[in-house]
N, C-alpha and C positions, 0 to 999 in steps of 0.2 A: 552455377548462377553466376550471369556478367555482371556490366556495371547496368548501376539506377539511367532511368529515362523518366522524360518526365512527358507527357506529348499535349498539345499546345496547337490549341484553335488561334488560327494568325496564319501570319508571315506562305502568300500563296507561292508561288512557284518566282517570281520577281525579287519577294521581298524577306524569300524566306530566312537568307544569313543577317538582316539584317531583325525579326524577329527574333532570331535565337539568341543576338548579339543583345539583344534588348533586356532577354527576359534575366539572362548570364547575368550582367551585373545588378541588375536588380534583388538577386541574392545573393552578388556579392557583396550590397550595400546592408541588405538586411541582417549581414552579421556568419553569412554561409563560406566554407574561407577549403581550402586543400581540395578535395576530391570531389565536387562539383556535377550535378545526374549531369548523364547528355537530354540536351533541349532537343525534342523534334520537330520541328513547323511544320502542321498536319495543316496549312490553306482552312479548308472549309467545318464548318462545329461539328457534320459529321464525320466527315473526312479523320478529327481525332478521337473520335467516338471508335470509331471503325480499328485503326491503331491502335489505340489504347488496347480493344478488346484482342485483337490477333497477337499482342507482345505480352497478354495476361495470360493469353489460352496457349501460349509457345511456351510460358514458363520455363525462358532462358533469365530472366531478369529479378534479383533479389527485394526489385522496389520499382512500384511505377506509381505514376501520380495523373492526372488528368486536369487540366485548365481550362475552362472555355466558358462563354456568356452566359451571366442565367439566364439571361435576354428576359423575363420576369423577374416582380419580388418575392424571395424564397420564405415561404411560409416558416423554414425551420431548417435552421443552419447543418443541424446536425444529423440531419436528413437529404444530405446531397440527391440520392438514385431518389426517391420516391419523389422528390421536384423533378429532376430530368423523365422520368417515366412520364409523368401529367405533362410537361410541359413539350416534351420530342416524341416521348414513343418509344424512347429507349430504354430494357431491361440490365438487369444490373448484370454483369458475365459473371459467373459461377468464379467465386473466389476472390471478387471485389468487393471490398464493406467503402463507407460513407466517409471515409478519412482518407480515401485514393483522390476523393474528388475535390479541384478549390474552383469553386463560382466564384467568374470575373461581375463588379459589381453592374447589374443593372444598363446591358447597352454600355458602349462607351459613351452615346452622343450623353444622358446622366451629365458629365458635367457642366456642358452649356445650359443644362438650364436650372442648376445654381445659381444663385442671385448675384450679381459681378463681383463685389465687395466681396460676398468668402469667394468665389474662384481666384478672386486677383491672390488671397492671401495663403493661398494653397499652392496657388501656380506661383508668385511671387512678381507674375508680369501683370502689369498697368491691362486689363478687360472693360474698359468703355469705350471701345469703338464697339463692343458688340450690344448691337440695335435688342435686346431686352421687351420680352413684356413683363409686367409685374406677375410673378409666384405665387398664386393664391392657395393652392395647395396639392400633396404631392397626389392624393389621385386620379388627376386630369393634370399630368405634368404636360401630355403632346401639347394642350391649351398655350401652355408658358415655356416654351423651348422658343430659344433663339435662332437668330438666321440668319446666316449671315452671308450678304447681298453685294 
């Protein structure tokens, strides 16, 4: 068995290098040092799943992980494959377990659903230019999304 790999949704052809660099920096800032797993930017979520499944079946890698958008709220964060089966119809590949799947927050659009003050405290930037409508509840998030016109 050789290197460890992380298969990531994102980074279409033109952005693959930037995607890999971004995830590498994230891992470094999270305290990973030394031998960091190879980041594989796969493009779309289906490609990420297929690449992960093929790598797992090959038996060549000591450790594998898959990082994809959750796309929808996750009922049980300990049962990632159940979520992916219900959401995308993806079967858990033989030999895979829930600990190998990391789900990113419900769509990147979630960042602009938050109220401006909270978003500003996280990003350390002024968000007053975002023309947000007041958030009424998380259950109708599409009605409370900011529009950037």
